[in-house]
Phi, psi and omega in degrees: 000104184252005182286155174284105187295326178297313180294318179301317180297321176300322179289324177296320176307313179299318180293317178298317179297323179293319180294321179294323176296324177294320177301315180295321179299313183285331178300324181293341181231016181289139177243143183294345177295343182274000182289137171238159183242121172274340182179187180305120177058015181254094192264154176207161177213175177298336182291315175304310186293316181292322178295319179299317179301318178297314181296316180298320178296314184286318179292326177299323178287327183289324183212078188301333185284346183275143174274187181225132169242112189229153182294318188265355174065032185289346180284335181071015182238152177267119183275156173267111184300341181272355182266191175276121185223140160282130179239109191231142170241110183292334181210091180270114187111038183303316181299318176301312180304312184295327181266011176064030174268121190281054175226089176206165187205168170255130180236123181230119176240147172244119185237141168258103186065231182267011182249117175283133182247346174207144182204144179222133171235123181246124175257101186291335181289327179254359183050049177246124179245109179267132184214155179202154169220156188302120181081003187248000182085179182235149189220151165243114192053244182254008185255135177295138177238160178211160180291165180298152175278356181306139180245346183229153177297331181298342179243021189247155169245121187247138177255152175209179174230141179276135176296137179242000171198177187051067188274011183299332182262018187299317186295310177300323177299315180294328177294317177298318179299313180299319180292316183290330176303326183270352186244351189235174172289345179151168180241146179228148175227102186279325181096009173216108183296328179299314179293321177305312180294322178296326180284328170297314181299327183265004175083006178284319168253150178270340177194162178215141174216147178194154173236170184064036174264163174248165183303323182287342175291330192231355186305313181284319187295322182294325178291320177307311183294317180298315181287341177272003176098010181266181181239140178229128175217174168273181183296337180272356184089005180266195186245024184268011189303320188301319178244008184266342174100341179233150186214144170229119182232136180189186178261223180293348179279353185306314180299319180292320177296323178297323180298318179295312182300314185286344175292327186248339188273000000 
């Protein structure tokens, strides 16, 4: 990888902003009749698919040697996870979008194997573009961001995501939820893992954890947290989060949060 990651990230920012503008345009005229179901509670629409096509076209021109790992599979190709790949979610928070809840985002990560080297999350509703590149720090628009200074769960606000399918792990998940309710300032569920991770990176949340995620939900966000000074692991404390499905991201509260998770998981 010989590209200037800082310059490349700037170009990704522009592409993400264009995709976000398209989302807002379509949100104003979206009809619920356009909803499709990929599975139980797994929603998609023409907006997801069309945004993804636009991103694939533009990112493909930007870095032709990179493959694609995408939520909607519009490329029709099978990517090699060990190679250089764009990992993109054209609309993270589809259910929010469909219900006109203004919490959704565009997430674009560039990964070499299981390591993200550049990432951008754009929230078009707040016009906030979060970006990071390996070794370059993390930013919101043009301002440097960092994780919260909180060191204990007792002073933390923690984000999570509720499972909407694969309910086999529901009981341990609820046990973790019950424990954290009693130990923190509160729990939040935004409905966009990308935004959750961006908010950890910017110190708005002190930590985030979720299971049953896909690589496109977190590829950009995990790099943001890491470059903002935070810690990212899987539920076992390892580094398989990008393709393993579960993630714990946080600031100084990460070790204490891990103890709670591992008590029940």
